[in-house]
N, C-alpha and C positions, 0 to 999 in steps of 0.2 A: 378567405382562401387559406386553409391551413396546410401549408406545405413545409416539409423539412428543408432546412437551409444548408446547401452544400458549401463547403469551405472555399471552393473555387470562386465563389462570388462574393466572399466577404469583403475583400479590399474595396471593390468598386461600390458595394452597397454601403459600407461604412462612410465612404467619402460623400455620399448623396450628391453625386455629380451628374445632374440631369439637365438636359437642354429644354425639354418640354415637360410640362406638368401632365398633359393628357394627350394620348394618341387616339383618334377616332377611326375605327374600321367600319365601313358601311358600303352599300351598293348604291352608286351615284344615281342611277336612273330611278331608284325607288324613293330616296329621301333627301337628295342633295338640296333641292330647292324648297324643301318643306321642313320636316322635323329636324334633320341633321343640321341644316343651315341655321335654324333657330337656336338649336342647342349650342352650336359653335359660337354664335353671337353672344348668347347668355354667358357662356364660360369666359369669353374674351372680355365682356363688360365687367366681370368680377375680377379681372386681372389674372385670370388663369391662363397660362401660356399653353395654347392647344395647337396640335398639329392636325391639319386636314389637307388631304392631297389636292393639288391644283385641278380645277375642273377641266382645264385644257390638256392635262397630262395624258399622253397617249400610253395606254396600257398594252403590254404584250402578254405572252403566256406566263412569264415569270416576274416575280417582284424584283425591282431593281435594287442594287446595292445601296443607293441613297435612301430608298424607302425603308429597307431593312435597318439601316443605321438610325433612321428616325424612330422606328419602333423601339430599338435598343436604348435610345437616349431619352425615353419617356418614363415617367414615374408610374402613371396609371394608364391602362388601356380600356377604352370604352368600345364595345362591339354592339352595333345596332343591327339586331336580327329582324330584318324586314321580310315581307312575303317572299320575294324572289332572291334573297341573299344567296341561297345555295345554288342558284343557277349560274353564278359567276365562279369559274375556276380560280380566277385571280383572287377574289375575296376569300375563298377557301384556303388557298396557299398562304395568304396573309394571316388568316386565323391560326393555321398550324404553327407558323413561326411565333406568333404572339403567345399562344398557349405554352409552347415548349420553352421559349426564352424567359417568360415571366414566371413560369413555374420554377425554373432553374435559379432565378434571381430572387424568388419569393416576393414578387411585386403583385400589385392588385390588378385583377381583371374584373371589370364591371359589365356584365351583359345587360343589354336593354332589349326587351321584347316588344317590338312595335309592329302591330298588325299581325302578330303570330303568337302562338302559345309556347311555353317552354317544352311541353311534352311533344309538340310537333318537331321541334329542333332535336330533342333527345332521341325520339323514336323514328324520325324521318317520315312523318306522316304528311298527308295533303301535298302542298306545293313543294315541300322539301323532299318528299318521297318521289314526286314526279321529276324533280330536277336530277336526283341521283339515278333514276332509271335512264334518263337521257345520257348522263355521264357514262354509265355502265355500257350502254349501247355503243357509244363512241369509243370506249376503251377496249372493246372486244379484241381478243387475241394479242393484247399488249400487256405483258406481265408487269412492266415497270409502271404503267399507268394504273393498273389494277391495285398495285401496292400503294400508289398515291391516293387512290380512292379510299382505302382502308384508313390511312392517316387522317383524311378529311372526316370520316365518320367518328373516329376516336376524338378528334379535336372538338367536333360539334357536341358530342356527348359530355365531354369534360366541361365545356363552356356552359351548357344548359344546366349542369348541376351546381354551378356557382351561384352565390347570392347576388341578386341584381335587382332590376326594376322592370315591372310589367305594366304597360299602358293599357288600362281598361277603357277602351273607347266607348263613349256614351255615359260613363260613370264619373269622369273627371275632365277638367279642361286641360288641353295640351300644355298651356303656359304654366299651370300649376305643377304638372308632371315634370316639366323642364326645370322649374324652380327647385323641386325636390331633388333632382339629380345634381344640380349645381350646388345645392346646400351640402349634399353628401360628399361631393368631390372636394368642396372647400374645407370641410372638416378633416378630410384625409390629408390634404396637402399643406394645411396650415399648421400642422404639428411641427414645431421647430425642433429639429434633432438636438439632442444633448451634445455638448462638447465632450468628446472622448479623450483624445490625446493627439498630439501632432505626429506621433510616431507609433505606428501600429505593430510594434515588435512583439512577436510571440502570441498575439491575440487570436490568430487564425485557429490554431489547434484547440485553444482553450474554449473558444466560442462553440466549436463543433462538439466538444465534449459536454458542455452545459446544455447545448441544444438537444443532444440525445436524451438527457435527463428530462427535459421539458416535454418531450414526446408530443409535439404540436398536432399530430394526427389524432390523438386521443381526445374524445369529446367530454371527458370528465374534468373535474377541477384538479390541478396538479400544483403542489407547493414544494419548492426545492430550496435548499440552503447552499450558500457559497461561504465556506469557512476558511480562515487563514489568519496568520499574524498580520499586524499592522504594516502597511506599506507593500503588501504582496500584490496589490492590483485588483482587489475584490470589487471596489466601486467602479473602476475603469471597465472591468469585464461586464458588470451589470449594465452600465450605461451603453456599452457597445451592443449588447443583446437587445436592450430596450429599443434602440434606434432601428435594429434590424427587423424586429417582429411587431412593433407597435401598430403598424397599419393592418394587422390581422385581427385587431380587437375593437370592440364597440366602445369601450371606455379604457382609459389608461391613466396611471398615476405613478410618478416616481417621487417618493418621499426621501429627501436627502437628510443625512445626519440626524437620524432618529434619536440616537443617544444624546447628542448635544441639545437638540430642540426640545426633547422631553424634559430636560433639566431647566432650560431657560423659559419655556412657554407652557409646559404641562402637556399631559396626554390628550386633554380636550382639544388643544390646538391642532394636534396631529390628526385627530378624528375630523375636525373641520376641514383641514387641508385635503384629506383623502376624498371627502365628498365633493369639495369644490373642484379639485383637479380632475376627478374622474367623470362627474356628471354636471359640473357647473352649479351645484346646489350650495347656496350660501346660508350659513346658520351659525349660531353660537350655542355652545353647551356649557352648562354650569357644572356638570359632573360627567365622568366617563360613562356612567350607567345610563345617562340620557342618550349618548351617542350610539351605543351598541345596537339598540333596536332600530334606529334610523338607518344605520349602515346596512344592517341585514335586510330591511325592507326595501331600500333603494337599489341595492346591488345584486340581490338574489336572482334577478332575471337578466342580468347584464353579463356579457362576455368581457371580463375585466383582465387587464394586465397591470399588476401591482408590484412595484419594487419597493421593498423596505430596506433602506441602506443603513448599516451600522447599528443593528439592534444589540442591546446589551442587557435587557431585562425581560423576563418572561411576561411580565404585565403588559409590556408594549405590544406583544403579539396577541395577547388575550383581548385587548380592547380594539385592535385594528383588524385582525382576521382570526377571530377565535376558533372558527370551524370552517372547513371547506364549503359547507352548505351556505355560508354567508354570501357566496358569489355564485354567478350563473354558470351553466355548462360551458366547458371549453376555456374557463378562466385559468390564468397562470399567475402564481405568486413567486417572486424571487426574493430571498432574504439574505443579506450579507451580514456576517457577524464574525467575531473572534472567538465565540464561545460555542463549541460543538454540543456541549451538554444542554444548552438552552434549546437547541433545535430538537434534540431527541426528547426533551421534556414536553415539547409541544406536539409530539407525535410525528415529526418530520423525519422520514427515512431516506429520502433522496437528497444526498449531500455531496457536494463537489468540494474537494479540498484543494484550494489554490496552492500552486507550487511555484518555485522561483524559475527564473530564466536560465536556460542552459548557457554554456560558454559562448557559443556562436551568437545567440540572441543578445546576451549581455554585452558582447563586444559591439554589436550593431547599435544598440541603444546608447552605449557609452560614446561611441564615435559621433553619433548624431548630436549628442549634447555637448561634447567637448570640442568637436571640430566642425559641427554643422555639415557633416559629410559622412558618407559610408566608407571613406578611405582616410588614411592618415600617413604622415611621414613615418618612415620606419624607425626613426630615432625615438619615437614615442611608444614603441611596442612594449618595452619593459614597463613603462608607466601604466599603460592600459591593462597589462596582465596583472600588475600589482593592485590596481583599482578593482578589477574584476574579482580577484581573490578577496579583497576587503569587503566588497558588497555581497559576496556569496549568493548571487542571483536575485537579491531583493530589488525589485524595480524602483522603489522609492530611493534607495541608497544610490543606485546607478544614476538616476536623474539628478539627485542633489550633488553627488561627487562630480559627475560629468559637467554639469553647469558651472560648478565652482572652478573646474580646471580650464574652462574656456579662455583662450588667449594667453595662457601661461607658457613660459619656457619649460624645458624638461627639468631644470634645476628647481624652479618654483613649484612644479608639480610634485617633485619628490619631497620637498619641504612641507607642502600641504598634506600629502599622504602621511608623512611622519607625524604631523600634528593630529590628524584624524585617528591614528592608531593609539595615541596617548589620550586624546580627548575627542570623542565622537562628535560630529556636527549636531548642533542643537535641533535643526530641522528634522533630523532622523530620530533623535532621542525623544522628542516631544510626541511623535506619533507612536513609537514603540511603547512608551511609558504608560499609555492609556490602559493597556491590558494589565500592567502591573498595579496601577492605582485601583483597579476593580477588584483586586484580591483582598481577602481579610488579612489581619496582621500576621498570623502564623503562616498562611500561604505565602505571603510576601517573604517571610524569613526563609522558608524552604526554597523558594525560587532563588534568593540571594546565595544560599548555600550551594545550590547546583551551579549557578553562574560562576561563583568564585572557586569552587573546589572540584565539582563532580561532572563537568561536561565530558562526554565520551567514556563514562564509567559504566560498568555492568549494572543493570537495573536492580538486580537483587542486592548487590553490594550497597548501592546508594540507599535503597529502602531500609536495609538492615542498620547501617550506621546512623541514619537520621532517626530511626525509631528509638535506638538506644539514647541518642542525644535528647530527643524531645520527650521520651518516656512513654510514648503511646504510638499506635499505628498511624502511619502517615500516607497510607494508600489513597485515602480520599483527597489529600492535598496534591499528590502526584496526578491523580485523575483530573482534578480541577485545572492544574497547569497544562495538562494535555488538551483538555476541552477548550481552554482559552488560547490555544495555539502558541503557548510559550515554550513548551518542551515537547519532545517525543520520547517514548520509552521503548520503541523498537524501530529498526531501520531495515531496508532491503538492500542487499549488495550482491550483484551477480547471481540473482535468483535465490539467495539465501536470506533468512530472517535472523537478525541479531537483536538480542534483548539489551539494548544500550540506552542510557539516558543521554540525549543530545539536545542542543538548542542552537539556534542560528548564531553565528559569530557576533552579529551586531546586538542580539539580545544578551549574549554573554558580556559584551562590552557595556551595555546599558546597566546590567546588574552590578558590575564592578564599579561603574561610574557612580551609581547610587551610594555604594559603600564609601567610595572615595570622598564624596561630598559630605559624609558625616564629620569629617575633619580633613580639610584639604592639605593643611600643612603638617599636622601631627598624626602619623600613622597609629601611634599608640592610643589615640582617642577613637579609633574605629572599632566596629564590632567584629570584623573579619580581616585577617592578614594572609595574603597569599604571595605577594610580590617579594622576592628574596631580599632585595635591597631594603625594603621597609622593615622586614623581620630582622635582618642583620642590624639595622639601626636601633630597633627597639631592644633586642637582646644584648647587644654589645654595650649600649649606653644606658641600660637599665631604665627604659622609658615605658615599661609596662603599666597598664591602668586597669581599673575594674570594668572598663567599657569593652575589653576584648573578650569575645565569646568562643571564637574558633581560630586556629592557626593551621595552615598547611605549608610546611617548609620542605622544599625539594631543590637543592642546589649543590651538586657534587663538587663544583669547582671553587666553592667558597668555604673557608674554615673559620669557625668561631673560636677565637683565641682567648677572649677575656670573659668567658661565660661559664659559670658553675651553677646556674639556675637561679641566681639572685633576682633577675628580672621577672621571673615567674611569681615571686612572692607578692607583687603588686596586682597580679592578674587574679583577683578574687572571684571573678565571675566566669572564668574560662571553663568550658565543658568538653571541648573536643580539641585534641592536639594530634596532628598527623605529621610525622617527620620521615622523610625518605631521602636516601642518598646524600645525607648531610653529615659533615664532619665536626666533631668537637675535640678540642685539644686535650680535654680531660673529662672524667666522668662527671655527670651532673649529680649534685648532691641534694637538689630540691626540685620537686614538681608540685604544681598546685593541687591541693587536696580536693578541689571542686570538680576535678576531671571525671567525666562519665565515659569518655572514649579516648584511649591512648593507642595510637597506631604508630609503631616505630620500626622501620625496616632498613636493613643494610647498615647495622650498627658496627662500628670498627674497633671499639675497645674490647678487651678480652672478657670483661664481666660488667654486669650492672652494679652500680654503687649500692651496697646494702643499706646505706643511709636513706636512699629513696624509699625502699620497701619497709623501712622501719616506721615510715609515716602511716597515718591512717587515711585510706582512700575509701571512705564509706559510700561514695556515690558512683564509684567506677563500675561500669557494666561490661566493658570490652577492653581486653588487653591483647594486642597483636604485636608480637615481636618476631616477625618473619625475617629470614635471610640474615640472621646474626651469625655470620660465618665464623667469628672468633669467640663466640659465647660458649662457655664450657659448663656453666652452673646457673640454675635458676634458684635465687635465694628464697627465704621465707615470704610467702604471699598471704599470710593470715591477716594482714592489714587490709585485705580486699574482700570483706565478708559478703558483699553483694555482687561479686563478679559473676557474669553469666556466660562469657565466652573468653577462652584463652587460645591463642594460636602461636605455635612455635615452629611453624613450617620452615623447612630448609635451614634449620640451625645445625649445619652439618657436623660441627664439633661439640655439640652439646652432649655431656656425659651423664650429668646427674640433675635431678629435679627434687626440690625439697618436698618432704612428705606433706607439708601443709596444703598442697594443691588438692590432695584427696579429701580434704575436710571442708571445702567450700560448698556449703549445702545448696546454694542457688546456681551453681555452675551447670550449664546446659550443654556446652560444646567444648570439647578438647580436640585440638588439631595439632598433632606432633609429627606430621608426615615428613619423611626424608630427613629425619634426625639420625644420620647413619651410625653415629657412635653411642647413641643412647642404649645403655645396657639393661636398665631396669626402669619400671614405672611404679610410683608409689601406690600402696593400697588405696582403694576408692570407697568412700562412704558418701556417695553423691546421689541422693534420691531424685534430683531434678535432671540428671544427665540424660541427654537425648542422642548425642552423637559422640563416638570415640574413634578418632582416626589415627592409626599408628602405621599406616602403609609405608613400606620401604624403610622401616627402622631395622636395618640389616642386623645390627648387633643385639637387638632385643630378643632375649631367649625365654622369657616367661611372661605370661599374661598377668596383668595386675590382679591381685586378690580383691574380690568384691565383698565388702564388709556389711552390706545391707541389701535389702530387696530393692532392685532398681527397675521399677515397672515402666519408667519413661524412656529407657534406653531402647531406641529403635534401630540404630545403625552402628555396626562395628566393621572397620576396615583393617584387616590384618595381612593383606597381601604383601609379599616380599619381606616378611619378617623371619626371624630364626626361632620363633616360639615353637617349642616341642609338643606341648600338650596344653589343653585348656583345664583350668582348675575346677574342682568340684563346685566351687561357688558360682560357676557359670550358670547354675540352675536358677540363680536369682534374676535371670533375664527372661522373664516369662512373656514379654511383649516384643521381643526382638523381631524385626522385619527384614533387615538387610544385613547379610553376612558375606564378607568377601575374604577368602583365604587363598587367593591365587598365589602361586609360587611361594607358599608358606612352608614352614618346616614341621607342620603337624603330621610327620611321617616317620617311618623307620626304614633303614636300608635292609634289603633282603640278605639273609645269611648265606644263601647258596653261593654267592660269589663275592669275594672281598673287593674285587675291582669294579663290580657293577655299580653304575650310577643311577640305576632305576630306583624309584622311591614308590611306596604305596601307603595309602592312609592306614593309620593304626587306630584301632578301637579298643577301649578299655572295658572292664566289666561294668563300670558305672555308666557307660554310654547310653544304655537303654533308658535310664532315669533322666539323663540330660535330654534325650530325644523327646520323651513324653512331655516334659515341661517347657522346653525351649524351642527345639528345632522345628516343630510343627507350625510355629507362628511365623517362621521366616518367609518373606514374600520375594526377596531378591537375593539370589545366591550365585556367586561367581567362583567357579572352581577350575578355571582354565589353567593350563600348564602345571597340573598336579599329578600327571601320569596316573590317572585312575585306572584300575584293572577291572576285568569282568567280575572278579570276586567281590569287590567292595561297592561297585556301582549300584547293584540292586538294593543294598542296605541303605545307601545314601538316599536313593529315590523314595524308599519307604519312610524315611525319617522326615524328609522335606515335602510332605504331601500337599501343602498349601502354597507352594512356591508359584509365582507368576512369571518371573524372569529367571532363566537358568542358563548359565554359560558353562559348557563342558568342553570347550575348544582345546585342541592340542593335548588330548589324553590318549591312553593306550588301549582302551577297551575295544573289543571287536564286535560286540553286540549291544544294541540299545534294547533293553529287555521289556517284556510285556508289563512289568510292574509300573512302567511309566503311566499306565492307564489310571493309576491311583492319583496322579497329579492332575486333578480335574480342572484346576484353575490356571494351568500353565498357558500363557499367551505367547511367550517369546522363548524359543529354544535355539541356542547356538552350538553347533557341532563342528565348527570350522577346524580344518587341519587335524582332524582325527584320522590320521593316515591309515590306521589299522582297522577302522570301522568297516565291517563287511555287511552287517545285517541290521535293519531297523524293523522291529517286530510290532511296534505300535506307535501311532501318532495320536496325541490327545485331540479330542473333537473340537475344542475351543481354541486351538492354536491359531495365533494371528500371524506369526512370522517364524519360519524355520530356515536356518542357514546351514548348508552342508558343504561349504566351499572347500575344495581340495580334499574332499573325502573320496579319494580316487579308487578305493578298494570296494566301494559299495556294489553289491550284486544287482543283477537286473531286476529281481523281484522288488527290492527296496526302492530302486529308481522308479519303477512303475507306481509304487505306493506314493512316492513323493509327487509324481505328476497327477496322481488321483486326487490331490488336495485342491481341486478346482473350486474356487469360490470361498474356501475356508482360510487359506494361508497364502502369504507371499513366500515363495520358495526360491532359494539360491543354491544351486547344486553344480557339480563339475560337469563340463561338457563331454558328451559322448557322441559317437558316430550314428546313433540310432535315428537322429533327425527328429522332426516334430510329429507327435502322434496324429493319427488321421482324424481324431475327433475335434481337432482345431479346424473348424469348417473353412476358414479363409486364411490362406497363407501367401506371403509375399516377401520380396527382398527389399533392401534399402533401409532407411532409417525413419520411415513414416508408416503409419497405418491409418486407414480412413474408412468411415462407414456412415450411413444415414439411419435415423430411427424416427418413429412417430408414436403417438398414443401414450407411451410410458418410457421412462428412462431405463435402458436395459442394464443388466448385470453382465459385465464383460470381463473375461480373463484373457490375458495375452501371454505368450511365451516368446522369449528372445534370448539371444546370446550377447553378453556384454564383453567388452574388451577392458582389461584392467590396467593397461599400460598408461601411466600418467603423461600429461603434457610435458614436453621438454622443459626442464628447469623447474618443474612443479614438484615440491616435496610433499604436498598434501595427499591424503588418501583419495583413491579414485571414487567417483560417484556416478550414479546413473541419474541423469536429469531428464525429466519428462515435461514437455510443453503441450498442454491441451488447448486446442482451438475449437470452440463451440460456436458455430456460425460466425467465425472471424474474431470472436473475443478470446483473448489469451489468458489462461491461468496456469501458472508454473508450479510444478512440484519437483522435489529433489529428494532422491533416496541415496543415502550414503552407504557404500559397501566397503567395509574395512578389510584390508589385506595386509599380511606381513610384507615388509619391504622386499624380502627375498623372492616372493612369489607374485609380484605384480604383473609380470609378463605372462599372463595366462588368460584363459577364457572361461566364463561361467554361464550357466543357463539360469535364467530368471523366469519364474512363473508368478505373474502379478495380477492381483485383483485391481482393476483400474479405478474402482470406487468413483465412477463418474458423477453420481448423485452428490457425493460429498464435495467434490471439486466445484460443482455448480453452486452449492450452498455457500461455500467459502467465498466465492466470487460475487455473491449477492445477485445472482442471475435467476433465482428460483421463480420470482414472480413473472418475469418475461418468458421463462421456459414454460411455465404453467399455461400461459396464454397460447403459446404455439402448440402445446400438446392438446389443449381443448379444441383447437381448430383443426386437429388432425393434419398438421403441417409437418413436412419432412425437416429434420434438424440435422445439420452436418457436423460430424466430429472428426477432426484430424489431429493425430498425435505424433509428435516428433520426439525421437529418443536421441539423446546425446551420449556418447561413449558406448555405442553398440557396434557390433561388426556389421559394416554396411552391406556386404554381400551375403551375410548369413540370413537364412529364412526366419521370418517371424510368423506367429499364428494368432488367430483370434477365435475364442470360443464364447458363444452366447449361452448363458445358463438358463435353461428352459423353465426351471422351477420358479425363477424370480422375474422372468423377462416377458417380453411380448411374444406374439406369434411369430413364426418364421418370416412372414411377409412384412412384418413391422420393423425388422432390422435387415438392411441390405448393404451390399458392398459395391454397388454401382450407382452412378448419379441418376436419381429418379427423374430429374428435369430433362435430361438428355433423352431418356427412353419414353417419357410421357409428358408432353408439353402441357397437357390439360391438368396435371396434378397441381394442387394448391401449393404454391411456394411459401416458405416461411418468411413472415415479416419480422420475426424475432431479431434479425440482424439489424433492423433499423434503429434499435436502441442501444447498440453495442459499439464501443470504441476500444480498440486494443490498448491496454495499459502500457505495453512495451513500446508501442508506437505512438508516443505522445504527439509527435508532429504530423502523424498521418491524419487524414481527414476522414469523415464518415463515409458510409457506403455509396453515397450519391456522387462523390467526387470523381472526376475523370482521372483515374490513377495513371493512365499513360502520360497525360500531360503533366501530372504532378511530378513524376519521376524523370521526365525528360527536360524540365526546365532547370537551368543552371543553379539557381538559388536553392530550390528544394532538393535537388539531387545531392547537395552537400550533406543534408541530414542523413540520407541513406548511407553514404560512404563514411561519414563521421562515426555512425553507429558501428559500421563494419570494422573500421580501424580501431575503435575503442575496445572492442572485444579482442582484436588481435594483439593489442599492445599492452593489455593488462599485465602489470608487474614485469614488463619487458620480456614476456615469454614468447619465444618463437614457435610457431605452429609447424607441424609437418604438412606435406602436401595433402595427405589424406584428411587431416583435421581441417585444413582450409576448405576442402571440398565439402566436408560435413557442415561447417559453419555457413558456407555459401548456400547449401541446401536448406538450412534453417531459414535464411532470409527469403529464399524462393518460396517456401511454404507460406510465409506471412504475406508476401506479395500476391501469390497466386490465389490465396484465399480471399483477399480483398477484391482482386480482379473477378473472381467467380461471382461474388456478391454483386459487383457492379454490373456484370453482364446479365445476371438474372434480373436485376432491376430494369435494365434497358429492354 
């Protein structure tokens, strides 16, 4: 019986708390003293505890509460369908309760057809049809009883479709038939459930999510992976699922500790165990190649449940379940591993990533371990919060720490936690270190670098620094660390994605502990130094050695008084030195010549010691000297011939740079942004240069002379400089792609008014030559705040014909001319705050996004042109009173839109008005946040809309292509969506907008050229209008990511939210959103957020009601 498993039943099913092994439903006058009596005796003789009602029991019209409880306390239900079974209304009521309850709890129902055929029961033929005719006659004119009749028919149909036993009278002995049933039941109930855990904290939602991936209603073979770091509860989760669904499979096998057993006993042993545990076949293999054909031949016709726990090598999968075809239809394989890449290499696409416990769950588990109770003395609250923070949601850590704190006083607890923060518990380290040991040598080194130096750093920064250190690309190493669940390179926060390298706090501690064990007592003998006391000791006391490879020093409160660099002389193998916020009493006179990376920020002395740069640094690739607020001069850097990147960002008082910087032939990046007093930049002979950043160098009046052809230079940032004109040598930049001259001084003042502050671009006679060579190659052009006039704009547009991104915001032109049509590649055009702009004469056909925020002078013709960009562009424009155009077929108020579609994913454009006022206390730019709900599954998008601070309190109109198909693909829903579309099922889409005007109208337009027919996209619930329409089963495989603790669609959500324990999740989520960064919401915003939760709740309720 392949039924989905609702979470409401998980706790009871996990506990396996049954009073009876078997409940027998039968009609007493037919079989009590014959077949059923003999079956009962045979079951009892085998020690199978069976419930059979007392023959003296007086039956009324309804089943009694005690009988109902006996049904619910049984593991298996046997239904004996005899000739006159359907004549008993009591038996039929009993059947209805069995089918409903056992389906809900995913228990086994075993039909026995004795003296009747399954088709008779299913189709109500012969005696079953006669019995129902009598029931109908008796129920005439009684609506309640007629509804009861329908439930009987449905229950009989479901039961007759289940796999059971059919007695062929005349072809077998009744005793043999009974023995077969007893043997089958024995096999079912003799499966000893695996021990899961004493405390089922956080398992409910996780089991529901994995169960949706398993898709137990699908009759094909399904292989899924559970991936996560050590101690995250992968094995516990797999064991719990095994106990819950094992009785639905003909054969089952749980192979524990595959990694460990393959090393100790070999892969042949695992093959032998697989066959023995699944089908009882005992054999020995001399080689894995002998086992593969046996496994395929023996299991290809069996419905198998196979759990492979702790896989760490692809070969293990290849010899145990090389292909889905090795197993019979309906089989399921669950693989737990720390290595995500291993799963994808084997073609496994359904992957569940195990995650840690939230704060409430962690607190519950910690209490049960530390206090053997769900409550604790309030004096321990601080201890518990500290322990929760230390464990960071890792179940293993919570169990170990909780158990160790049991029976301790608060003082003892604090002391123990102090010790753990210095030296993590061995029980935790041993489990976590397994993943580290599986890495190759350089991967281990990269992991230790991240653990010691780069946790919570930008991914691009980490990748860049480590590539310079190791001398080659380390993308593959980072990918391996991600796949093995040791690090993450992106995180989600409040609906936004951040590219950051992060790792669990305990994994960070493990990495640092590995380095500490290189030399417990002498820090100078370790490969990496990060702890300021250790670094202080090494530098102050001259304890450097050739073992040190990297140092990261950041300690503003500590001053090195006796250090002039002598300690570095012994560090003959150091390659990376990072110093931030640290003070030296005098300039360093020596740095190791082996350095590849030198990052030194917030230096306090007025100049760098010239003696340092008189050294040869032949290996140095990166020199970063940011935030040197007192630095006035950069000395000769010719001793760095292999330098590839130099950054002098925010050296506010830097005045001069030695000419030698322009002769470093391998230099690729120069960043001198915000060097406010820098007056000139040396001439450049840099054939390798790729980026030149001189933004906001206010005093810089001339662009550096270019002394050679620089074909690698792709990006120049000159915004906010005082550069008056570009030199003729600018023509050497034939491959320039990105040019930013925002707020620059490449202008002249008009002569008509001495007091005029207006500026306009000045062009020289040589400009046409520069244009032909350079400007046509520019792809990204930023010209906002340059006060461009109608005279010069057409010239500019003709020059930059290949531009893809163009920002003309806050300029003075009145007309966007037709020559914009020559910019055929333009994708993104910003015209924000062009107050004088009255007319738009042309919009490029390939435009992806057009923003005209606060262009309040636009005429009606131009506004209609903007709105005509349906399906081509996202448009942001100022709000007017015209309202929503009539061709938006469906219009509504509120902050949601909703529609149904079938056959094909439609192309939808919506129009809405945004409010740009920020949340109280929020200094960030406003954003339009969109939540898509596709049959209850949530995928979030977020569009940032940038506004000047002065104009935040305004309204704007947005015309958006919803790109529904892209959202579905990003959320990995395409395969399930395709199934629903092929079945012509209705799919519901509900979209919630945050930061829109609640009472303003919104509109939806279905683009006919790309979409379905009119009848295939509707805006009213098709299930309400037509109950015969096929409802989508797509939702059965979807669980909302946002609602981790919510259960799948079969859960009784009313009960879920009404119980005290589960209700806390709903409110904790609500409070968490309200209390982020201590921001207080207005009443309107509270109502908006409340509406958001109502949408999620109502969508799940809608699915639940359809299911019912």
